Legacy VTK file of the C-alpha trace (Angstrom):
# vtk DataFile Version 3.0
C-alpha trace
ASCII
DATASET POLYDATA
POINTS 120 float
114.128 143.431 21.190
114.266 144.237 24.865
113.523 147.934 24.802
111.670 148.604 28.018
114.028 148.156 30.956
113.361 151.645 32.259
116.677 151.715 34.090
118.688 154.864 33.484
116.863 157.568 31.602
119.924 159.105 29.988
119.335 160.332 26.477
115.539 160.312 26.634
115.208 164.019 27.338
118.197 164.954 25.224
117.919 167.112 22.143
119.131 164.411 19.797
116.789 161.449 19.676
117.836 158.131 21.126
117.704 155.523 18.394
116.880 151.888 19.026
118.923 150.299 16.231
121.592 151.046 13.643
118.935 150.753 10.936
116.940 153.558 12.547
119.961 155.842 12.351
120.467 154.839 8.706
116.810 155.580 7.932
117.104 159.016 9.502
120.238 159.617 7.446
118.406 158.349 4.344
121.443 156.421 3.188
120.935 153.771 0.519
121.676 150.067 0.108
121.635 149.444 3.843
123.067 146.060 4.776
122.556 144.972 8.386
124.824 142.963 10.669
128.006 144.656 9.563
129.743 143.449 12.712
131.503 146.684 13.654
133.786 145.854 16.547
132.438 147.157 19.840
128.960 148.030 18.541
125.708 146.484 19.778
124.262 146.705 16.273
125.771 147.973 13.046
125.217 148.183 9.328
126.770 149.637 6.198
125.179 151.871 3.606
125.903 154.379 0.862
125.841 158.063 1.745
127.155 161.006 -0.292
128.973 158.624 -2.602
130.813 156.762 0.143
130.213 153.563 2.077
129.628 154.485 5.691
129.275 152.290 8.743
126.452 152.972 11.180
127.021 151.721 14.719
124.469 151.667 17.536
125.082 151.132 21.242
122.779 149.664 23.851
124.330 151.659 26.698
126.502 154.718 27.222
129.193 152.393 28.533
129.284 150.488 25.239
129.398 153.777 23.319
132.272 155.028 25.473
134.251 151.835 24.909
133.732 152.085 21.132
134.879 155.703 21.187
137.997 154.868 23.207
138.825 151.907 20.995
138.590 153.859 17.768
140.605 156.775 19.051
143.401 154.533 20.157
143.426 153.346 16.550
143.859 156.960 15.438
147.242 157.115 17.128
148.464 154.634 14.539
147.359 156.828 11.646
143.830 155.530 11.115
142.351 157.685 8.381
138.584 157.505 8.881
136.363 160.214 10.302
133.622 159.649 12.877
130.374 161.264 13.888
129.201 160.516 17.424
125.689 160.848 18.795
124.142 159.923 22.122
123.977 156.184 21.449
125.235 155.844 17.883
128.246 156.543 15.697
128.922 156.881 12.009
132.250 155.990 10.415
133.130 157.657 7.121
136.105 157.306 4.796
136.193 161.084 4.401
135.635 163.909 6.873
133.382 165.744 4.386
131.016 162.766 4.270
130.564 162.717 8.046
130.230 166.507 7.865
127.267 166.158 5.512
125.752 163.490 7.753
126.059 165.835 10.725
123.642 168.263 9.038
121.029 165.514 9.196
121.884 163.668 12.415
123.678 166.222 14.550
126.396 164.832 16.783
130.074 165.432 17.357
132.394 165.299 14.374
135.830 163.787 14.951
138.299 163.884 12.100
141.297 161.682 11.481
144.153 162.606 13.782
146.663 163.465 11.138
149.597 165.660 11.997
148.714 168.410 9.569
LINES 1 121
120 0 1 2 3 4 5 6 7 8 9 10 11 12 13 14 15 16 17 18 19 20 21 22 23 24 25 26 27 28 29 30 31 32 33 34 35 36 37 38 39 40 41 42 43 44 45 46 47 48 49 50 51 52 53 54 55 56 57 58 59 60 61 62 63 64 65 66 67 68 69 70 71 72 73 74 75 76 77 78 79 80 81 82 83 84 85 86 87 88 89 90 91 92 93 94 95 96 97 98 99 100 101 102 103 104 105 106 107 108 109 110 111 112 113 114 115 116 117 118 119
């Protein structure tokens, strides 16, 4: 990989660690049956794995700009009743079929939990 550009030090001094790949996030989460190259739209790198009985998608972003675009894209989708929950970190995201699953992942990874925008 090309992990030594040195430009822009955002995230390096942050409390939550900056990961260098989706697999690294998955390893920290200790999810099982990780399969790389999931191809999550808008992610630099992504994979799928099993966590808390659900298949979750781990997405990783090379820059904050990429992360922001992914966030915007997936929250536009929410307006049309998209039911998945998300957990966002500094340069990664986790997509879960249930809010509780991302909630459990948050205990391990930290991050910001965003539930499905249902009109409840």
